[in-house]
C-alpha positions in Angstrom: 20.7 19.5 3.4 17.6 17.2 3.6 18.2 14.3 5.5 18.4 10.8 3.7 15.5 9.2 2.8 15.1 5.4 2.4 12.1 3.7 1.3 12.0 0.5 2.7 9.4 -1.2 0.0 9.9 -3.2 -3.0 6.9 -1.1 -4.6 7.8 0.2 -7.9 4.9 3.0 -7.6 5.7 4.3 -4.1 9.4 4.8 -5.5 7.9 6.6 -8.6 5.9 8.6 -6.3 9.2 10.0 -4.7 11.4 10.4 -7.9 8.2 12.7 -9.5 8.0 14.9 -6.4 11.6 15.3 -6.9 12.3 13.8 -3.6 16.2 12.2 -3.3 15.8 8.7 -2.0 17.2 5.1 -1.9 15.4 1.9 -2.0 15.9 -0.6 0.4 13.4 -3.3 0.8 13.0 -4.6 4.3 12.9 -8.3 4.6 10.1 -9.2 7.1 7.8 -12.5 6.9 4.3 -10.6 6.1 2.5 -13.8 5.8 3.4 -14.8 8.9 3.0 -11.6 10.9 -0.6 -10.8 9.1 -1.5 -14.8 10.3 -0.5 -13.9 13.9 -2.5 -10.5 13.9 -5.6 -11.8 12.6 -5.2 -14.6 15.0 -5.5 -11.9 17.5 -8.4 -10.7 15.3 -6.6 -7.4 15.0 -8.7 -5.1 12.6 -7.0 -4.2 9.2 -6.1 -1.0 9.7 -4.2 -2.1 12.8 -2.3 -4.8 10.6 -1.8 -2.2 7.8 0.1 -0.1 10.5 2.1 -2.7 12.0 3.4 -4.1 8.9 4.7 -0.3 7.9 6.1 0.0 11.0 7.9 -3.4 11.2 9.6 -2.8 7.8 10.5 0.8 9.0 11.8 -0.5 12.3 13.9 -3.4 10.5 15.9 -0.9 8.1 16.1 1.9 10.4 18.2 -0.5 12.5 21.0 -0.9 10.3 21.2 2.8 8.7 21.2 5.2 11.8 21.1 9.1 10.4 18.6 8.3 7.7 14.9 8.4 7.2 13.5 5.4 6.9 10.2 5.0 5.3 7.8 1.6 5.9 4.3 1.4 4.0 1.8 -1.6 3.9 -1.5 -1.4 2.3 -4.4 -4.1 3.0 -7.9 -4.5 1.4 -11.1 -4.4 3.9 -14.1 -6.2 2.7 -17.2 -6.3 5.0 -14.3 -6.8 7.7 -12.0 -9.2 6.1 -8.9 -8.9 4.4 -8.0 -9.8 0.9 -4.4 -10.8 -0.1 -2.2 -10.6 -3.2 -3.6 -13.2 -5.3 -1.4 -16.7 -5.5 -2.6 -17.5 -9.2 -4.6 -16.3 -12.1 -7.5 -18.2 -10.4 -7.5 -16.7 -6.9 -7.5 -13.3 -8.7 -10.8 -13.9 -10.6 -12.4 -15.1 -7.6 -11.3 -12.2 -5.4 -13.0 -9.6 -8.5 -16.2 -11.9 -8.1 -16.2 -11.4 -4.8 -15.6 -7.4 -5.1 -17.8 -6.7 -7.9 -20.8 -5.2 -7.6 -19.9 -4.0 -3.8 -17.8 -1.8 -1.8 -14.4 -2.2 -0.2 -11.5 0.0 1.5 -8.3 0.2 1.0 -5.8 1.0 3.8 -2.6 2.6 3.3 0.0 2.9 6.1 3.3 4.7 6.3 5.3 5.0 9.2 8.9 6.8 9.1 11.6 5.8 11.7 14.7 7.4 12.5 17.7 6.2 14.4 15.5 2.9 15.4 12.5 4.7 17.0 9.3 5.7 15.1 8.8 9.5 14.3 5.6 9.7 12.5 2.7 7.4 11.3 -0.7 7.6 9.1 -3.2 5.5 7.7 -5.2 6.7 5.0 -8.3 5.1 3.9 -10.3 5.5 0.5 -13.5 3.6 -0.6 -14.2 2.0 -3.7 -17.5 0.6 -5.5 -16.7 -2.0 -8.2 -19.0 -2.5 -11.2 -20.8 -5.7 -11.6 -18.4 -6.4 -14.3 -19.3 -9.8 -16.5 -17.8 -13.3 -15.8 -16.2 -12.8 -19.2 -14.4 -9.7 -18.5 -13.2 -10.1 -15.3 -11.5 -13.5 -16.7 -10.3 -11.5 -19.9 -9.2 -8.6 -17.5 -6.7 -10.9 -15.6 -5.6 -12.8 -18.3 -4.2 -9.4 -20.1 -2.8 -7.8 -17.0 -1.8 -10.6 -14.9 1.7 -9.3 -14.6 1.0 -6.2 -13.6 -1.6 -7.0 -11.1 -0.3 -10.2 -9.6 1.7 -8.1 -6.8 -1.5 -5.6 -6.1 -3.8 -6.1 -3.2 -7.3 -6.4 -4.7 -5.8 -7.6 -8.2 -6.2 -4.1 -9.7 -4.5 -0.9 -10.4 -6.4 2.2 -11.0 -3.6 3.8 -12.7 -4.1 0.8 -15.6 -6.9 -0.8 -17.0 -8.2 -1.5 -13.6 -9.9 2.0 -13.4 -12.8 0.3 -15.7 -13.6 -1.8 -12.8 -15.0 1.0 -10.8 -18.1 3.0 -10.6 -17.0 5.2 -7.6 -14.3 6.3 -5.7 -14.2 7.9 -2.3 -10.6 9.2 -0.7 -7.5 10.4 -1.7 -5.7 8.8 -5.2 -2.3 8.6 -3.4 -4.0 5.9 -0.8 -5.3 4.1 -3.6 -1.4 3.9 -4.9 -0.5 2.7 -1.6 1.0 6.0 0.2 -0.7 8.3 2.0 1.6 10.8 0.0 0.0 14.5 0.9 0.3 13.5 4.6 4.0 12.6 4.1 5.0 15.8 2.1 3.0 17.9 4.8 5.2 16.6 7.5 8.4 16.6 5.5 8.1 20.4 4.7 7.0 21.2 8.4 10.0 19.4 9.5 11.9 21.4 7.2 13.2 18.6 4.7 11.2 20.1 2.2 11.6 23.4 1.2 8.3 25.3 -0.5 
């Protein structure tokens, strides 16, 4: 019988990916202070890739310590624009400002996943995808944010490619699952090699 998997994230899209791949799981979001941890790491000049990996690991560890015998999956995603991290927008004005900053330019999304078992790390991967945003007009960006605010308010970069956000881009280089916030194929490969998933 496959080992129980716990997703230590409240992300609907990550839970949806597991469900669509017929992977039984339970969702138990980790309670960590992401802003404080990120601020501390940035003060130490940690790279965006390391910040994503650390946040994913802390989520996995926090939940794993209370659920021995389960595989716990922690995930996090950060946006790297010219060496600087962008965060989830606090309001519509900040979302518009971020999209103005990103338009006509490239940025990267770094999606980290860490598996813990019995309080110890078992597997980790950080996937990267590079995106080029089109030079959208001020009017379109403002209307886009107004139409999609409830959906994009919790999204790094203020967009979702599985929704209208795809219209903001001219080019995407990398794995689509990394855009959605999880190195999913790499996770499936690991679980298959371990014998948790049958093929």
